[in-house]
mmCIF file of the N, C-alpha and C atoms, coordinates in Angstrom:
data_MODEL
# 
_entry.id   MODEL 
# 
loop_
_atom_site.group_PDB 
_atom_site.id 
_atom_site.type_symbol 
_atom_site.label_atom_id 
_atom_site.label_alt_id 
_atom_site.label_comp_id 
_atom_site.label_asym_id 
_atom_site.label_entity_id 
_atom_site.label_seq_id 
_atom_site.pdbx_PDB_ins_code 
_atom_site.Cartn_x 
_atom_site.Cartn_y 
_atom_site.Cartn_z 
_atom_site.occupancy 
_atom_site.B_iso_or_equiv 
_atom_site.pdbx_formal_charge 
_atom_site.auth_seq_id 
_atom_site.auth_comp_id 
_atom_site.auth_asym_id 
_atom_site.auth_atom_id 
_atom_site.pdbx_PDB_model_num 
ATOM 1   N N  . MET A 1 1  ? 4.278  15.675  23.419  1.00 0.00 ? 1  MET A N  1 
ATOM 2   C CA . MET A 1 1  ? 5.550  15.180  22.942  1.00 0.00 ? 1  MET A CA 1 
ATOM 3   C C  . MET A 1 1  ? 5.395  13.816  22.262  1.00 0.00 ? 1  MET A C  1 
ATOM 4   N N  . ARG A 1 2  ? 4.519  12.975  22.817  1.00 0.00 ? 2  ARG A N  1 
ATOM 5   C CA . ARG A 1 2  ? 4.369  11.658  22.217  1.00 0.00 ? 2  ARG A CA 1 
ATOM 6   C C  . ARG A 1 2  ? 3.693  11.741  20.862  1.00 0.00 ? 2  ARG A C  1 
ATOM 7   N N  . ARG A 1 3  ? 2.867  12.751  20.637  1.00 0.00 ? 3  ARG A N  1 
ATOM 8   C CA . ARG A 1 3  ? 2.250  12.926  19.314  1.00 0.00 ? 3  ARG A CA 1 
ATOM 9   C C  . ARG A 1 3  ? 3.292  13.299  18.268  1.00 0.00 ? 3  ARG A C  1 
ATOM 10  N N  . VAL A 1 4  ? 4.238  14.128  18.668  1.00 0.00 ? 4  VAL A N  1 
ATOM 11  C CA . VAL A 1 4  ? 5.297  14.547  17.734  1.00 0.00 ? 4  VAL A CA 1 
ATOM 12  C C  . VAL A 1 4  ? 6.177  13.355  17.370  1.00 0.00 ? 4  VAL A C  1 
ATOM 13  N N  . ILE A 1 5  ? 6.583  12.581  18.365  1.00 0.00 ? 5  ILE A N  1 
ATOM 14  C CA . ILE A 1 5  ? 7.438  11.422  18.114  1.00 0.00 ? 5  ILE A CA 1 
ATOM 15  C C  . ILE A 1 5  ? 6.697  10.393  17.260  1.00 0.00 ? 5  ILE A C  1 
ATOM 16  N N  . THR A 1 6  ? 5.430  10.160  17.584  1.00 0.00 ? 6  THR A N  1 
ATOM 17  C CA . THR A 1 6  ? 4.646  9.204   16.805  1.00 0.00 ? 6  THR A CA 1 
ATOM 18  C C  . THR A 1 6  ? 4.460  9.682   15.374  1.00 0.00 ? 6  THR A C  1 
ATOM 19  N N  . GLY A 1 7  ? 4.180  10.962  15.195  1.00 0.00 ? 7  GLY A N  1 
ATOM 20  C CA . GLY A 1 7  ? 4.027  11.510  13.848  1.00 0.00 ? 7  GLY A CA 1 
ATOM 21  C C  . GLY A 1 7  ? 5.302  11.402  13.036  1.00 0.00 ? 7  GLY A C  1 
ATOM 22  N N  . LEU A 1 8  ? 6.438  11.671  13.673  1.00 0.00 ? 8  LEU A N  1 
ATOM 23  C CA . LEU A 1 8  ? 7.715  11.548  12.971  1.00 0.00 ? 8  LEU A CA 1 
ATOM 24  C C  . LEU A 1 8  ? 8.019  10.093  12.609  1.00 0.00 ? 8  LEU A C  1 
ATOM 25  N N  . MET A 1 9  ? 7.643  9.170   13.491  1.00 0.00 ? 9  MET A N  1 
ATOM 26  C CA . MET A 1 9  ? 7.848  7.752   13.181  1.00 0.00 ? 9  MET A CA 1 
ATOM 27  C C  . MET A 1 9  ? 6.960  7.309   12.026  1.00 0.00 ? 9  MET A C  1 
ATOM 28  N N  . ILE A 1 10 ? 5.731  7.808   11.978  1.00 0.00 ? 10 ILE A N  1 
ATOM 29  C CA . ILE A 1 10 ? 4.827  7.465   10.875  1.00 0.00 ? 10 ILE A CA 1 
ATOM 30  C C  . ILE A 1 10 ? 5.379  7.997   9.558   1.00 0.00 ? 10 ILE A C  1 
ATOM 31  N N  . ILE A 1 11 ? 5.832  9.240   9.559   1.00 0.00 ? 11 ILE A N  1 
ATOM 32  C CA . ILE A 1 11 ? 6.390  9.837   8.340   1.00 0.00 ? 11 ILE A CA 1 
ATOM 33  C C  . ILE A 1 11 ? 7.641  9.089   7.896   1.00 0.00 ? 11 ILE A C  1 
ATOM 34  N N  . ALA A 1 12 ? 8.521  8.761   8.855   1.00 0.00 ? 12 ALA A N  1 
ATOM 35  C CA . ALA A 1 12 ? 9.747  8.035   8.512   1.00 0.00 ? 12 ALA A CA 1 
ATOM 36  C C  . ALA A 1 12 ? 9.434  6.633   7.998   1.00 0.00 ? 12 ALA A C  1 
ATOM 37  N N  . GLY A 1 13 ? 8.456  5.959   8.603   1.00 0.00 ? 13 GLY A N  1 
ATOM 38  C CA . GLY A 1 13 ? 8.079  4.614   8.147   1.00 0.00 ? 13 GLY A CA 1 
ATOM 39  C C  . GLY A 1 13 ? 7.521  4.630   6.740   1.00 0.00 ? 13 GLY A C  1 
ATOM 40  N N  . ILE A 1 14 ? 6.659  5.592   6.444   1.00 0.00 ? 14 ILE A N  1 
ATOM 41  C CA . ILE A 1 14 ? 6.094  5.696   5.093   1.00 0.00 ? 14 ILE A CA 1 
ATOM 42  C C  . ILE A 1 14 ? 7.183  6.048   4.087   1.00 0.00 ? 14 ILE A C  1 
ATOM 43  N N  . ALA A 1 15 ? 8.103  6.928   4.477   1.00 0.00 ? 15 ALA A N  1 
ATOM 44  C CA . ALA A 1 15 ? 9.195  7.297   3.575   1.00 0.00 ? 15 ALA A CA 1 
ATOM 45  C C  . ALA A 1 15 ? 10.085 6.089   3.263   1.00 0.00 ? 15 ALA A C  1 
ATOM 46  N N  . MET A 1 16 ? 10.376 5.277   4.280   1.00 0.00 ? 16 MET A N  1 
ATOM 47  C CA . MET A 1 16 ? 11.185 4.070   4.037   1.00 0.00 ? 16 MET A CA 1 
ATOM 48  C C  . MET A 1 16 ? 10.439 3.075   3.158   1.00 0.00 ? 16 MET A C  1 
ATOM 49  N N  . MET A 1 17 ? 9.129  2.960   3.358   1.00 0.00 ? 17 MET A N  1 
ATOM 50  C CA . MET A 1 17 ? 8.347  2.045   2.536   1.00 0.00 ? 17 MET A CA 1 
ATOM 51  C C  . MET A 1 17 ? 8.339  2.489   1.075   1.00 0.00 ? 17 MET A C  1 
ATOM 52  N N  . VAL A 1 18 ? 8.143  3.768   0.834   1.00 0.00 ? 18 VAL A N  1 
ATOM 53  C CA . VAL A 1 18 ? 8.125  4.284   -0.539  1.00 0.00 ? 18 VAL A CA 1 
ATOM 54  C C  . VAL A 1 18 ? 9.504  4.124   -1.180  1.00 0.00 ? 18 VAL A C  1 
ATOM 55  N N  . PHE A 1 19 ? 10.547 4.478   -0.440  1.00 0.00 ? 19 PHE A N  1 
ATOM 56  C CA . PHE A 1 19 ? 11.912 4.348   -0.966  1.00 0.00 ? 19 PHE A CA 1 
ATOM 57  C C  . PHE A 1 19 ? 12.241 2.883   -1.271  1.00 0.00 ? 19 PHE A C  1 
ATOM 58  N N  . GLY A 1 20 ? 11.920 1.996   -0.344  1.00 0.00 ? 20 GLY A N  1 
ATOM 59  C CA . GLY A 1 20 ? 12.192 0.573   -0.562  1.00 0.00 ? 20 GLY A CA 1 
ATOM 60  C C  . GLY A 1 20 ? 11.408 -0.001  -1.725  1.00 0.00 ? 20 GLY A C  1 
ATOM 61  N N  . TYR A 1 21 ? 10.162 0.449   -1.882  1.00 0.00 ? 21 TYR A N  1 
ATOM 62  C CA . TYR A 1 21 ? 9.342  -0.053  -2.989  1.00 0.00 ? 21 TYR A CA 1 
ATOM 63  C C  . TYR A 1 21 ? 9.914  0.377   -4.336  1.00 0.00 ? 21 TYR A C  1 
ATOM 64  N N  . PHE A 1 22 ? 10.242 1.652   -4.471  1.00 0.00 ? 22 PHE A N  1 
ATOM 65  C CA . PHE A 1 22 ? 10.725 2.125   -5.760  1.00 0.00 ? 22 PHE A CA 1 
ATOM 66  C C  . PHE A 1 22 ? 12.144 1.683   -6.069  1.00 0.00 ? 22 PHE A C  1 
ATOM 67  N N  . MET A 1 23 ? 12.927 1.337   -5.061  1.00 0.00 ? 23 MET A N  1 
ATOM 68  C CA . MET A 1 23 ? 14.257 0.790   -5.323  1.00 0.00 ? 23 MET A CA 1 
ATOM 69  C C  . MET A 1 23 ? 14.209 -0.708  -5.617  1.00 0.00 ? 23 MET A C  1 
ATOM 70  N N  . ALA A 1 24 ? 13.131 -1.388  -5.213  1.00 0.00 ? 24 ALA A N  1 
ATOM 71  C CA . ALA A 1 24 ? 13.026 -2.825  -5.453  1.00 0.00 ? 24 ALA A CA 1 
ATOM 72  C C  . ALA A 1 24 ? 12.214 -3.147  -6.697  1.00 0.00 ? 24 ALA A C  1 
ATOM 73  N N  . ALA A 1 25 ? 11.396 -2.214  -7.151  1.00 0.00 ? 25 ALA A N  1 
ATOM 74  C CA . ALA A 1 25 ? 10.520 -2.494  -8.292  1.00 0.00 ? 25 ALA A CA 1 
ATOM 75  C C  . ALA A 1 25 ? 11.326 -2.509  -9.588  1.00 0.00 ? 25 ALA A C  1 
ATOM 76  N N  . PRO A 1 26 ? 11.238 -3.580  -10.352 1.00 0.00 ? 26 PRO A N  1 
ATOM 77  C CA . PRO A 1 26 ? 11.969 -3.660  -11.615 1.00 0.00 ? 26 PRO A CA 1 
ATOM 78  C C  . PRO A 1 26 ? 11.198 -2.980  -12.751 1.00 0.00 ? 26 PRO A C  1 
ATOM 79  N N  . TRP A 1 27 ? 11.307 -1.689  -12.852 1.00 0.00 ? 27 TRP A N  1 
ATOM 80  C CA . TRP A 1 27 ? 10.570 -0.939  -13.879 1.00 0.00 ? 27 TRP A CA 1 
ATOM 81  C C  . TRP A 1 27 ? 11.178 -1.212  -15.248 1.00 0.00 ? 27 TRP A C  1 
ATOM 82  N N  . GLY A 1 28 ? 10.373 -1.638  -16.182 1.00 0.00 ? 28 GLY A N  1 
ATOM 83  C CA . GLY A 1 28 ? 10.804 -1.856  -17.555 1.00 0.00 ? 28 GLY A CA 1 
ATOM 84  C C  . GLY A 1 28 ? 11.554 -3.149  -17.785 1.00 0.00 ? 28 GLY A C  1 
ATOM 85  N N  . ALA A 1 29 ? 11.434 -4.103  -16.907 1.00 0.00 ? 29 ALA A N  1 
ATOM 86  C CA . ALA A 1 29 ? 12.124 -5.382  -17.098 1.00 0.00 ? 29 ALA A CA 1 
ATOM 87  C C  . ALA A 1 29 ? 11.345 -6.223  -18.101 1.00 0.00 ? 29 ALA A C  1 
ATOM 88  N N  . GLU A 1 30 ? 12.047 -6.680  -19.140 1.00 0.00 ? 30 GLU A N  1 
ATOM 89  C CA . GLU A 1 30 ? 11.399 -7.495  -20.165 1.00 0.00 ? 30 GLU A CA 1 
ATOM 90  C C  . GLU A 1 30 ? 11.315 -8.960  -19.769 1.00 0.00 ? 30 GLU A C  1 
ATOM 91  N N  . SER A 1 31 ? 12.248 -9.412  -18.933 1.00 0.00 ? 31 SER A N  1 
ATOM 92  C CA . SER A 1 31 ? 12.246 -10.822 -18.552 1.00 0.00 ? 31 SER A CA 1 
ATOM 93  C C  . SER A 1 31 ? 12.598 -10.948 -17.067 1.00 0.00 ? 31 SER A C  1 
ATOM 94  N N  . VAL A 1 32 ? 12.520 -12.161 -16.581 1.00 0.00 ? 32 VAL A N  1 
ATOM 95  C CA . VAL A 1 32 ? 12.817 -12.418 -15.172 1.00 0.00 ? 32 VAL A CA 1 
ATOM 96  C C  . VAL A 1 32 ? 14.301 -12.206 -14.884 1.00 0.00 ? 32 VAL A C  1 
ATOM 97  N N  . VAL A 1 33 ? 15.133 -12.397 -15.871 1.00 0.00 ? 33 VAL A N  1 
ATOM 98  C CA . VAL A 1 33 ? 16.573 -12.221 -15.690 1.00 0.00 ? 33 VAL A CA 1 
ATOM 99  C C  . VAL A 1 33 ? 16.893 -10.779 -15.323 1.00 0.00 ? 33 VAL A C  1 
ATOM 100 N N  . ASN A 1 34 ? 16.145 -9.826  -15.857 1.00 0.00 ? 34 ASN A N  1 
ATOM 101 C CA . ASN A 1 34 ? 16.398 -8.408  -15.601 1.00 0.00 ? 34 ASN A CA 1 
ATOM 102 C C  . ASN A 1 34 ? 15.571 -7.851  -14.451 1.00 0.00 ? 34 ASN A C  1 
ATOM 103 N N  . SER A 1 35 ? 14.968 -8.699  -13.644 1.00 0.00 ? 35 SER A N  1 
ATOM 104 C CA . SER A 1 35 ? 14.062 -8.211  -12.604 1.00 0.00 ? 35 SER A CA 1 
ATOM 105 C C  . SER A 1 35 ? 14.705 -8.084  -11.227 1.00 0.00 ? 35 SER A C  1 
ATOM 106 N N  . ASN A 1 36 ? 16.015 -8.004  -11.158 1.00 0.00 ? 36 ASN A N  1 
ATOM 107 C CA . ASN A 1 36 ? 16.682 -7.802  -9.880  1.00 0.00 ? 36 ASN A CA 1 
ATOM 108 C C  . ASN A 1 36 ? 16.433 -6.377  -9.389  1.00 0.00 ? 36 ASN A C  1 
ATOM 109 N N  . PRO A 1 37 ? 16.328 -6.193  -8.081  1.00 0.00 ? 37 PRO A N  1 
ATOM 110 C CA . PRO A 1 37 ? 16.123 -4.837  -7.563  1.00 0.00 ? 37 PRO A CA 1 
ATOM 111 C C  . PRO A 1 37 ? 17.349 -3.961  -7.789  1.00 0.00 ? 37 PRO A C  1 
ATOM 112 N N  . ARG A 1 38 ? 17.119 -2.647  -7.824  1.00 0.00 ? 38 ARG A N  1 
ATOM 113 C CA . ARG A 1 38 ? 18.232 -1.715  -8.017  1.00 0.00 ? 38 ARG A CA 1 
ATOM 114 C C  . ARG A 1 38 ? 19.169 -1.716  -6.822  1.00 0.00 ? 38 ARG A C  1 
ATOM 115 N N  . LEU A 1 39 ? 18.620 -1.841  -5.621  1.00 0.00 ? 39 LEU A N  1 
ATOM 116 C CA . LEU A 1 39 ? 19.413 -2.035  -4.403  1.00 0.00 ? 39 LEU A CA 1 
ATOM 117 C C  . LEU A 1 39 ? 19.160 -3.444  -3.904  1.00 0.00 ? 39 LEU A C  1 
ATOM 118 N N  . GLU A 1 40 ? 20.214 -4.124  -3.493  1.00 0.00 ? 40 GLU A N  1 
ATOM 119 C CA . GLU A 1 40 ? 20.043 -5.515  -3.068  1.00 0.00 ? 40 GLU A CA 1 
ATOM 120 C C  . GLU A 1 40 ? 19.206 -5.628  -1.803  1.00 0.00 ? 40 GLU A C  1 
ATOM 121 N N  . PHE A 1 41 ? 19.293 -4.655  -0.908  1.00 0.00 ? 41 PHE A N  1 
ATOM 122 C CA . PHE A 1 41 ? 18.585 -4.713  0.357   1.00 0.00 ? 41 PHE A CA 1 
ATOM 123 C C  . PHE A 1 41 ? 17.335 -3.830  0.378   1.00 0.00 ? 41 PHE A C  1 
ATOM 124 N N  . ALA A 1 42 ? 16.817 -3.465  -0.792  1.00 0.00 ? 42 ALA A N  1 
ATOM 125 C CA . ALA A 1 42 ? 15.612 -2.635  -0.874  1.00 0.00 ? 42 ALA A CA 1 
ATOM 126 C C  . ALA A 1 42 ? 14.384 -3.315  -0.273  1.00 0.00 ? 42 ALA A C  1 
ATOM 127 N N  . PRO A 1 43 ? 14.163 -4.609  -0.471  1.00 0.00 ? 43 PRO A N  1 
ATOM 128 C CA . PRO A 1 43 ? 13.023 -5.240  0.204   1.00 0.00 ? 43 PRO A CA 1 
ATOM 129 C C  . PRO A 1 43 ? 13.130 -5.191  1.722   1.00 0.00 ? 43 PRO A C  1 
ATOM 130 N N  . ALA A 1 44 ? 14.344 -5.270  2.247   1.00 0.00 ? 44 ALA A N  1 
ATOM 131 C CA . ALA A 1 44 ? 14.537 -5.176  3.696   1.00 0.00 ? 44 ALA A CA 1 
ATOM 132 C C  . ALA A 1 44 ? 14.204 -3.773  4.195   1.00 0.00 ? 44 ALA A C  1 
ATOM 133 N N  . ILE A 1 45 ? 14.513 -2.748  3.403   1.00 0.00 ? 45 ILE A N  1 
ATOM 134 C CA . ILE A 1 45 ? 14.150 -1.373  3.767   1.00 0.00 ? 45 ILE A CA 1 
ATOM 135 C C  . ILE A 1 45 ? 12.641 -1.228  3.810   1.00 0.00 ? 45 ILE A C  1 
ATOM 136 N N  . PHE A 1 46 ? 11.955 -1.826  2.853   1.00 0.00 ? 46 PHE A N  1 
ATOM 137 C CA . PHE A 1 46 ? 10.494 -1.770  2.840   1.00 0.00 ? 46 PHE A CA 1 
ATOM 138 C C  . PHE A 1 46 ? 9.905  -2.444  4.075   1.00 0.00 ? 46 PHE A C  1 
ATOM 139 N N  . VAL A 1 47 ? 10.393 -3.631  4.397   1.00 0.00 ? 47 VAL A N  1 
ATOM 140 C CA . VAL A 1 47 ? 9.885  -4.366  5.559   1.00 0.00 ? 47 VAL A CA 1 
ATOM 141 C C  . VAL A 1 47 ? 10.197 -3.612  6.849   1.00 0.00 ? 47 VAL A C  1 
ATOM 142 N N  . PHE A 1 48 ? 11.390 -3.044  6.950   1.00 0.00 ? 48 PHE A N  1 
ATOM 143 C CA . PHE A 1 48 ? 11.741 -2.262  8.135   1.00 0.00 ? 48 PHE A CA 1 
ATOM 144 C C  . PHE A 1 48 ? 10.838 -1.032  8.258   1.00 0.00 ? 48 PHE A C  1 
ATOM 145 N N  . GLY A 1 49 ? 10.452 -0.435  7.126   1.00 0.00 ? 49 GLY A N  1 
ATOM 146 C CA . GLY A 1 49 ? 9.521  0.689   7.152   1.00 0.00 ? 49 GLY A CA 1 
ATOM 147 C C  . GLY A 1 49 ? 8.155  0.286   7.677   1.00 0.00 ? 49 GLY A C  1 
ATOM 148 N N  . VAL A 1 50 ? 7.686  -0.900  7.299   1.00 0.00 ? 50 VAL A N  1 
ATOM 149 C CA . VAL A 1 50 ? 6.405  -1.401  7.800   1.00 0.00 ? 50 VAL A CA 1 
ATOM 150 C C  . VAL A 1 50 ? 6.483  -1.636  9.308   1.00 0.00 ? 50 VAL A C  1 
ATOM 151 N N  . VAL A 1 51 ? 7.568  -2.257  9.749   1.00 0.00 ? 51 VAL A N  1 
ATOM 152 C CA . VAL A 1 51 ? 7.755  -2.510  11.186  1.00 0.00 ? 51 VAL A CA 1 
ATOM 153 C C  . VAL A 1 51 ? 7.851  -1.187  11.942  1.00 0.00 ? 51 VAL A C  1 
ATOM 154 N N  . PHE A 1 52 ? 8.567  -0.232  11.400  1.00 0.00 ? 52 PHE A N  1 
ATOM 155 C CA . PHE A 1 52 ? 8.721  1.084   12.021  1.00 0.00 ? 52 PHE A CA 1 
ATOM 156 C C  . PHE A 1 52 ? 7.381  1.801   12.107  1.00 0.00 ? 52 PHE A C  1 
ATOM 157 N N  . LEU A 1 53 ? 6.573  1.684   11.061  1.00 0.00 ? 53 LEU A N  1 
ATOM 158 C CA . LEU A 1 53 ? 5.253  2.314   11.059  1.00 0.00 ? 53 LEU A CA 1 
ATOM 159 C C  . LEU A 1 53 ? 4.351  1.704   12.127  1.00 0.00 ? 53 LEU A C  1 
ATOM 160 N N  . PHE A 1 54 ? 4.319  0.387   12.223  1.00 0.00 ? 54 PHE A N  1 
ATOM 161 C CA . PHE A 1 54 ? 3.465  -0.258  13.217  1.00 0.00 ? 54 PHE A CA 1 
ATOM 162 C C  . PHE A 1 54 ? 4.001  -0.080  14.639  1.00 0.00 ? 54 PHE A C  1 
ATOM 163 N N  . SER A 1 55 ? 5.306  0.077   14.787  1.00 0.00 ? 55 SER A N  1 
ATOM 164 C CA . SER A 1 55 ? 5.850  0.296   16.131  1.00 0.00 ? 55 SER A CA 1 
ATOM 165 C C  . SER A 1 55 ? 5.556  1.701   16.643  1.00 0.00 ? 55 SER A C  1 
ATOM 166 N N  . SER A 1 56 ? 5.140  2.602   15.770  1.00 0.00 ? 56 SER A N  1 
ATOM 167 C CA . SER A 1 56 ? 4.777  3.940   16.234  1.00 0.00 ? 56 SER A CA 1 
ATOM 168 C C  . SER A 1 56 ? 3.570  3.892   17.169  1.00 0.00 ? 56 SER A C  1 
ATOM 169 N N  . ALA A 1 57 ? 2.691  2.913   16.986  1.00 0.00 ? 57 ALA A N  1 
ATOM 170 C CA . ALA A 1 57 ? 1.554  2.753   17.901  1.00 0.00 ? 57 ALA A CA 1 
ATOM 171 C C  . ALA A 1 57 ? 2.040  2.329   19.286  1.00 0.00 ? 57 ALA A C  1 
ATOM 172 N N  . LEU A 1 58 ? 3.052  1.491   19.342  1.00 0.00 ? 58 LEU A N  1 
ATOM 173 C CA . LEU A 1 58 ? 3.621  1.107   20.637  1.00 0.00 ? 58 LEU A CA 1 
ATOM 174 C C  . LEU A 1 58 ? 4.260  2.296   21.341  1.00 0.00 ? 58 LEU A C  1 
ATOM 175 N N  . VAL A 1 59 ? 4.967  3.097   20.581  1.00 0.00 ? 59 VAL A N  1 
ATOM 176 C CA . VAL A 1 59 ? 5.606  4.276   21.159  1.00 0.00 ? 59 VAL A CA 1 
ATOM 177 C C  . VAL A 1 59 ? 4.553  5.231   21.704  1.00 0.00 ? 59 VAL A C  1 
ATOM 178 N N  . TYR A 1 60 ? 3.472  5.398   20.978  1.00 0.00 ? 60 TYR A N  1 
ATOM 179 C CA . TYR A 1 60 ? 2.399  6.286   21.439  1.00 0.00 ? 60 TYR A CA 1 
ATOM 180 C C  . TYR A 1 60 ? 1.803  5.794   22.749  1.00 0.00 ? 60 TYR A C  1 
ATOM 181 N N  . GLU A 1 61 ? 1.664  4.486   22.892  1.00 0.00 ? 61 GLU A N  1 
ATOM 182 C CA . GLU A 1 61 ? 1.072  3.946   24.106  1.00 0.00 ? 61 GLU A CA 1 
ATOM 183 C C  . GLU A 1 61 ? 2.052  3.885   25.276  1.00 0.00 ? 61 GLU A C  1 
ATOM 184 N N  . LEU A 1 62 ? 3.330  3.720   25.011  1.00 0.00 ? 62 LEU A N  1 
ATOM 185 C CA . LEU A 1 62 ? 4.309  3.549   26.084  1.00 0.00 ? 62 LEU A CA 1 
ATOM 186 C C  . LEU A 1 62 ? 4.842  4.865   26.645  1.00 0.00 ? 62 LEU A C  1 
ATOM 187 N N  . ILE A 1 63 ? 4.879  5.918   25.854  1.00 0.00 ? 63 ILE A N  1 
ATOM 188 C CA . ILE A 1 63 ? 5.345  7.211   26.367  1.00 0.00 ? 63 ILE A CA 1 
ATOM 189 C C  . ILE A 1 63 ? 4.209  7.819   27.196  1.00 0.00 ? 63 ILE A C  1 
ATOM 190 N N  . PRO A 1 64 ? 4.518  8.205   28.428  1.00 0.00 ? 64 PRO A N  1 
ATOM 191 C CA . PRO A 1 64 ? 3.438  8.745   29.269  1.00 0.00 ? 64 PRO A CA 1 
ATOM 192 C C  . PRO A 1 64 ? 2.948  10.106  28.771  1.00 0.00 ? 64 PRO A C  1 
ATOM 193 N N  . ASN A 1 65 ? 1.672  10.351  29.000  1.00 0.00 ? 65 ASN A N  1 
ATOM 194 C CA . ASN A 1 65 ? 1.074  11.624  28.644  1.00 0.00 ? 65 ASN A CA 1 
ATOM 195 C C  . ASN A 1 65 ? 1.471  12.670  29.664  1.00 0.00 ? 65 ASN A C  1 
ATOM 196 N N  . ARG A 1 66 ? 1.622  13.904  29.255  1.00 0.00 ? 66 ARG A N  1 
ATOM 197 C CA . ARG A 1 66 ? 2.026  14.963  30.156  1.00 0.00 ? 66 ARG A CA 1 
ATOM 198 C C  . ARG A 1 66 ? 0.984  15.239  31.232  1.00 0.00 ? 66 ARG A C  1 
ATOM 199 N N  . HIS A 1 67 ? -0.262 15.032  30.914  1.00 0.00 ? 67 HIS A N  1 
ATOM 200 C CA . HIS A 1 67 ? -1.353 15.384  31.826  1.00 0.00 ? 67 HIS A CA 1 
ATOM 201 C C  . HIS A 1 67 ? -1.615 14.315  32.878  1.00 0.00 ? 67 HIS A C  1 
ATOM 202 N N  . ASP A 1 68 ? -1.024 13.131  32.737  1.00 0.00 ? 68 ASP A N  1 
ATOM 203 C CA . ASP A 1 68 ? -1.265 12.065  33.712  1.00 0.00 ? 68 ASP A CA 1 
ATOM 204 C C  . ASP A 1 68 ? -0.389 12.204  34.933  1.00 0.00 ? 68 ASP A C  1 
# 
């Protein structure tokens, strides 16, 4: 069970990181004035995805194994 939860957390963390990156990246901006992210909180989504990805290791260690 802990492998499934950890795997889902890894997938969700990577998905949030990819979504946050592509929503924050200013594709085709000619100047700094046009370099605002498409979503205002897209960098926060990216950072939360990184935190979520690294916290999956904590979840794996804290959930007891069935065989113990």
